[in-house]
C-alpha positions in Angstrom: 12.5 16.4 4.5 9.8 13.8 4.6 11.1 10.6 6.3 9.2 7.4 5.7 9.9 4.7 8.3 8.9 1.2 7.2 8.4 -2.1 8.8 8.6 -4.7 6.0 6.2 -7.6 5.6 8.0 -11.0 6.1 8.6 -13.4 3.3 5.9 -16.2 2.9 8.8 -18.6 3.4 9.4 -17.4 6.9 7.4 -19.4 9.6 5.7 -16.3 10.8 5.0 -16.1 14.5 3.3 -12.7 13.7 0.2 -14.9 13.3 0.1 -15.3 17.1 2.1 -12.2 18.2 2.3 -8.9 16.4 3.7 -5.9 18.4 4.4 -2.3 17.6 7.6 -1.3 15.7 9.3 0.2 18.8 12.6 0.8 17.1 10.9 2.9 14.4 8.9 4.9 17.0 12.2 5.7 18.8 14.0 6.8 15.7 11.0 8.9 14.6 11.1 10.8 17.9 14.6 12.0 17.0 13.5 13.7 13.8 13.9 17.5 13.6 10.7 19.7 13.9 11.5 20.9 10.4 11.2 17.3 9.1 8.1 15.1 8.7 8.2 11.5 9.9 5.7 8.9 8.8 5.6 5.3 10.1 4.0 2.6 7.8 3.6 -1.0 9.2 3.5 -3.1 6.0 2.5 -6.2 8.0 -0.8 -4.6 8.7 -1.3 -2.7 5.5 -3.0 -4.2 2.5 -1.2 -2.0 0.0 2.4 -2.6 -1.0 5.5 -0.4 -0.8 4.7 1.1 -4.3 1.5 2.6 -3.1 3.1 4.4 -0.1 6.0 5.6 -2.2 3.5 7.2 -4.6 1.3 8.6 -1.7 4.1 9.9 0.6 6.8 10.8 -2.0 9.5 10.6 0.7 13.0 12.2 0.6 14.3 9.5 3.0 13.3 5.9 3.6 14.3 4.1 6.9 13.7 0.4 7.2 14.7 -2.1 9.9 14.3 -5.8 10.4 15.8 -9.1 11.6 17.8 -11.7 9.8 14.7 -13.1 8.1 13.9 -9.6 6.7 17.3 -9.1 4.9 15.9 -9.8 1.4 12.8 -7.6 2.1 15.0 -4.7 3.3 17.0 -4.9 0.1 13.8 -5.1 -2.0 12.3 -2.1 -0.3 15.4 0.0 -1.0 15.6 -1.2 -4.6 11.9 -0.3 -5.2 12.5 3.1 -3.6 15.4 3.8 -5.9 13.4 2.6 -8.9 10.6 5.0 -7.9 13.0 8.0 -7.4 16.8 7.5 -7.5 17.1 10.6 -5.3 15.4 8.9 -2.3 18.0 8.3 0.4 17.8 4.7 1.7 18.8 3.9 5.3 18.8 0.4 6.9 19.2 -0.5 10.5 18.0 -3.0 13.1 19.7 -5.7 15.2 20.9 -7.8 12.3 22.4 -4.8 10.6 24.3 -4.1 13.9 25.7 -7.6 14.2 26.1 -8.5 10.5 26.3 -5.3 8.5 28.0 -7.1 5.6 24.7 -8.9 4.9 23.2 -5.5 4.0 25.9 -4.3 1.7 23.8 -3.5 -1.4 23.9 -0.9 -4.3 20.4 0.3 -3.4 21.2 0.9 0.3 22.9 4.3 0.9 23.5 4.0 4.6 23.7 1.3 7.2 23.3 2.3 10.9 25.6 -0.2 12.6 25.9 1.2 16.1 24.3 3.7 18.5 21.3 4.4 16.4 19.7 6.8 18.8 22.7 9.1 18.9 23.9 8.8 15.3 20.6 8.9 13.5 19.9 12.6 14.1 23.5 13.3 13.1 23.0 11.4 9.9 19.9 13.4 9.1 21.9 16.6 9.7 24.6 15.3 7.4 21.9 14.7 4.7 20.9 18.3 5.2 24.5 19.5 4.6 25.3 20.0 8.3 28.3 18.1 9.7 30.1 15.0 8.7 28.9 11.4 8.4 28.8 10.2 12.0 30.8 7.2 13.3 28.5 4.2 13.6 27.0 4.8 10.1 28.4 3.0 7.1 27.9 4.4 3.6 28.3 2.4 0.4 31.8 3.6 0.1 32.8 4.2 3.8 33.1 1.7 6.7 34.6 3.7 9.5 35.7 2.2 12.8 32.7 1.8 15.2 32.5 4.1 18.3 32.0 2.9 21.9 28.5 1.9 22.8 26.1 4.7 23.9 22.8 3.6 25.3 20.8 6.8 25.1 17.1 6.1 24.8 14.5 8.7 24.1 10.8 8.4 24.6 9.2 6.8 21.5 6.8 8.7 19.3 3.8 6.4 19.6 1.4 8.9 18.0 2.8 7.8 14.6 1.4 4.3 15.1 -2.0 5.4 16.5 -4.0 3.9 13.6 -2.4 0.5 14.2 -2.2 0.2 18.0 -5.5 -1.6 18.6 -4.3 -4.4 16.4 -1.0 -5.1 18.3 -1.1 -8.2 20.5 1.0 -11.0 22.0 -0.7 -14.4 22.4 -3.5 -13.6 24.8 -2.3 -10.1 25.6 -4.5 -7.8 23.5 -3.7 -4.2 22.5 -0.2 -4.6 24.0 2.4 -1.8 24.1 6.2 -2.3 24.3 8.8 -0.8 26.6 12.5 -1.4 26.9 14.2 -0.8 30.2 17.6 -2.4 29.6 20.1 -3.3 26.9 22.0 -6.5 26.6 22.1 -9.4 29.0 24.5 -10.2 31.9 24.5 -14.0 31.0 26.4 -15.8 28.2 24.2 -18.6 26.9 25.9 -20.0 23.8 22.9 -20.0 21.5 21.7 -16.5 22.2 21.8 -13.8 19.5 20.6 -11.0 21.9 23.9 -10.6 23.7 25.7 -10.3 20.4 23.9 -7.0 19.7 25.7 -5.2 22.5 28.8 -7.3 22.5 28.2 -8.4 26.1 27.7 -4.9 27.4 24.7 -4.6 29.8 23.0 -1.3 30.6 19.9 -0.4 32.6 17.8 2.7 32.0 17.1 4.8 35.1 13.9 3.7 36.6 12.5 7.2 36.8 12.7 7.3 33.0 11.0 3.9 32.8 8.1 5.0 35.0 7.7 8.3 33.2 7.3 6.3 29.9 4.9 3.9 31.5 2.7 6.8 32.7 2.5 8.0 29.1 1.6 4.6 27.7 -2.2 4.4 27.2 -2.4 0.6 26.9 -3.0 -1.5 30.0 -1.0 -4.5 28.7 2.7 -3.8 28.6 5.4 -6.1 27.2 8.8 -5.4 28.7 11.1 -6.5 25.9 14.4 -6.6 27.8 16.5 -9.6 27.1 16.1 -10.5 30.8 14.1 -8.2 33.1 14.5 -10.5 36.0 18.2 -10.1 36.5 18.5 -8.1 39.7 16.2 -8.6 42.8 16.9 -5.0 43.9 15.9 -3.6 40.5 12.7 -5.6 40.5 11.9 -4.5 44.1 12.5 -0.9 43.1 10.3 -1.3 40.0 7.5 -2.7 42.1 7.8 0.1 44.6 7.9 2.8 41.8 4.8 1.3 40.2 2.9 1.6 43.5 4.1 5.1 44.1 3.1 6.2 40.6 -0.4 4.5 41.0 0.1 2.4 37.8 -2.3 -0.3 37.0 -0.6 -2.3 34.2 -0.6 -5.9 33.2 3.0 -7.0 32.5 4.5 -9.5 30.2 8.3 -10.0 30.3 11.3 -12.3 29.9 12.9 -13.9 32.9 15.2 -16.8 33.9 14.0 -19.8 35.8 16.8 -19.6 38.4 15.7 -16.0 39.3 12.1 -17.1 39.7 13.0 -20.2 41.7 15.2 -18.2 44.1 12.8 -15.3 44.6 9.3 -16.7 45.2 8.2 -13.9 47.6 9.4 -11.2 45.1 7.4 -13.0 42.3 4.3 -13.0 44.5 4.8 -9.2 45.1 5.3 -8.6 41.4 2.1 -10.5 40.6 0.2 -8.2 43.1 1.1 -5.1 41.0 0.3 -6.7 37.6 2.8 -9.3 36.5 0.7 -11.7 34.4 3.1 -13.6 32.2 6.8 -14.5 32.1 8.5 -15.8 29.0 10.9 -18.3 30.5 13.8 -19.8 28.6 13.6 -23.3 30.1 15.5 -24.5 27.0 15.7 -28.1 28.1 14.8 -30.7 30.7 18.2 -32.3 30.4 21.1 -31.2 32.5 23.6 -32.2 29.9 21.9 -30.1 27.3 21.6 -27.1 29.6 25.4 -27.4 30.2 26.0 -27.5 26.5 24.0 -24.3 26.1 26.0 -22.6 28.9 22.8 -21.9 30.7 24.2 -22.3 34.3 21.0 -23.8 35.6 19.5 -27.3 35.7 16.3 -29.2 35.1 15.4 -29.1 38.9 15.5 -25.3 38.8 13.1 -25.3 35.9 10.6 -27.4 37.9 11.1 -25.1 41.0 10.4 -22.1 38.8 7.2 -23.5 37.5 6.0 -24.3 41.0 6.4 -20.6 41.9 4.6 -19.4 38.8 1.8 -21.8 39.2 1.4 -21.0 42.9 1.0 -17.3 42.2 -1.1 -17.6 39.1 1.6 -16.2 36.7 1.4 -17.6 33.2 4.5 -19.1 31.7 5.2 -18.9 28.0 8.0 -21.5 27.9 10.7 -21.7 25.2 12.4 -25.1 24.6 15.4 -25.7 22.3 14.9 -28.8 20.2 18.2 -30.5 19.6 18.9 -32.1 16.2 20.0 -35.2 18.1 16.5 -35.9 19.5 14.7 -39.1 18.7 11.1 -40.0 19.3 11.8 -40.8 22.9 13.3 -37.3 23.5 10.2 -35.6 22.0 8.0 -37.8 24.2 9.9 -36.9 27.3 9.7 -33.2 26.4 6.0 -33.5 26.0 5.5 -35.3 29.3 7.7 -32.7 31.1 5.6 -29.8 29.7 2.4 -31.5 30.7 3.6 -32.4 34.1 4.7 -28.8 34.9 1.3 -27.4 33.8 2.7 -25.4 30.8 0.0 -24.6 28.3 2.0 -22.4 25.9 5.3 -23.4 24.5 7.6 -22.2 21.8 9.7 -25.1 20.4 12.8 -23.7 18.8 15.0 -26.0 16.7 18.6 -25.4 17.7 19.8 -22.7 15.2 23.4 -21.5 14.7 22.6 -17.9 14.2 25.5 -15.7 13.1 27.1 -13.7 15.9 26.5 -16.4 18.5 29.0 -18.8 20.1 27.1 -21.8 18.8 28.5 -22.8 15.4 28.3 -25.9 13.1 29.9 -26.9 9.9 27.9 -25.7 6.9 27.9 -29.3 5.6 25.2 -30.2 8.2 22.9 -27.3 7.3 19.7 -28.0 5.4 19.8 -24.6 3.6 22.5 -22.0 3.0 23.1 -19.1 5.2 22.1 -16.8 2.3 18.5 -18.1 2.6 17.8 -15.4 5.2 14.1 -15.9 5.3 14.5 -19.4 6.8 16.6 -18.4 9.8 13.5 -17.8 11.9 14.1 -20.2 14.8 11.3 -22.3 13.5 12.7 -23.9 10.4 14.9 -26.9 11.1 18.3 -25.7 10.0 20.6 -28.6 11.1 20.0 -32.0 9.6 18.5 -34.3 12.3 20.7 -37.1 13.3 18.2 -39.7 14.4 15.0 -38.9 12.6 14.0 -38.1 9.0 13.3 -34.5 8.4 9.6 -35.3 7.9 9.4 -37.2 11.2 11.3 -34.5 13.0 8.8 -31.8 11.9 5.9 -34.1 12.7 7.3 -34.7 16.2 7.5 -30.9 16.8 3.8 -30.6 15.7 2.7 -33.5 18.0 4.3 -31.8 21.0 2.6 -28.5 20.1 -0.8 -30.1 19.7 -0.5 -32.0 23.0 0.5 -29.0 25.0 -1.7 -26.3 23.4 -4.9 -28.2 23.3 -5.0 -29.8 26.7 -8.8 -30.0 27.6 -8.5 -28.3 31.0 -6.7 -25.3 29.4 -9.1 -25.1 26.4 -11.9 -24.7 29.0 -9.9 -22.0 30.8 -9.4 -20.1 27.5 -13.1 -20.2 26.9 -13.8 -18.8 30.4 -11.1 -16.1 30.4 -10.9 -14.7 27.0 -13.4 -13.0 24.6 -14.5 -14.8 21.5 -12.7 -12.3 19.2 -9.3 -13.1 20.9 -9.9 -16.8 20.8 -10.8 -16.7 17.2 -7.7 -14.7 16.4 -5.5 -17.2 18.3 -7.1 -20.2 16.6 -6.6 -18.7 13.2 -3.0 -17.9 14.1 -2.2 -21.4 15.4 -3.7 -22.8 12.2 -1.6 -20.6 10.0 1.6 -21.5 11.8 0.7 -25.2 11.7 0.0 -25.0 8.0 3.5 -23.5 7.5 5.0 -26.4 9.4 3.1 -28.9 7.4 4.4 -27.5 4.1 7.9 -28.2 5.3 7.5 -32.0 5.4 5.1 -32.7 2.6 
């Protein structure tokens, strides 16, 4: 069989952070590594291709199409499968990804043959065998007519087939990390923040890959910049110590970008210094808020003072912080100003302002009457659209306030000069275009 793995292009209505960060489709590379030697896998990244799905259907003439995505991709996932069936009704369409695992009902569609709802790495090869007439439909896969009980979680993780994205790899980047590769070393998160979708994917299960497997994969990765996409890599001091030691033993020279909590950073300054010495360059830190009341509401189990202590550690050891802040619908102009001043005071020069969003599967819920668009407008659930009606500002003023904070933080003169000194013109131009594109999408929301 020829199996065509597709990453869909996002809707123009989605506020697309792919303008400033575009990384490899790791989930497709993992699934492609499980294909039998008798079958032929092909990965197409439609975000980077100029041609549409019709062109690749004609060129590849696949027997099977596999497509994955997030909540914002739901309409595109359905559209791809509909086009595939229109091209050839015998093509088998398979849909997966994190949203399918948490909300499979959203992908119930006459043009989708199978939904991979759990344990993709173990059930996918069994599904392919089933399509070849060998064995039964495996538990964890739902067909259009069958929705079997889901099996227990299995966190088997094979080495991805990165050869299938070779033609794209030089174009993958994350902010100022150019030609970046991805690696996943754990699944789930040991914390229970109320707003977080990530922990819903594994239903609060947490599993770590053996470090010897992680190091073996890192050795095989050609890129120097590596983005560790764990929900929280900085969860255990011992594991971080072991990771640093294993890096040195393997003679690795990587530049790492990863997620981590502020309380871990604040409590382990010497460990962060040691990590920086073997290549830690950037930590994406969910500061979430500078208000203790809001942090309690989000079940963050930290406080504003811890955020400040974490930033002192990162600044001291030259580790960049990509901060995320949750923007409450209850904010007024004074709250936005306090947020801006806190970001400037702490020396943060990149921030992601996320309007508080009641994603399905999380503990944070609101009455639909306060939503600005229905839950069926999947392309707008991007953590950038304002989904809850602001309580103290007009929608226009709310969006404008978000933009003002972005501009004040991203274009601080001292950091602009640092950008010019530290990054090549090509990368700066890419980022400038990306920031302009995202800003334009915001402006369209309040005109």
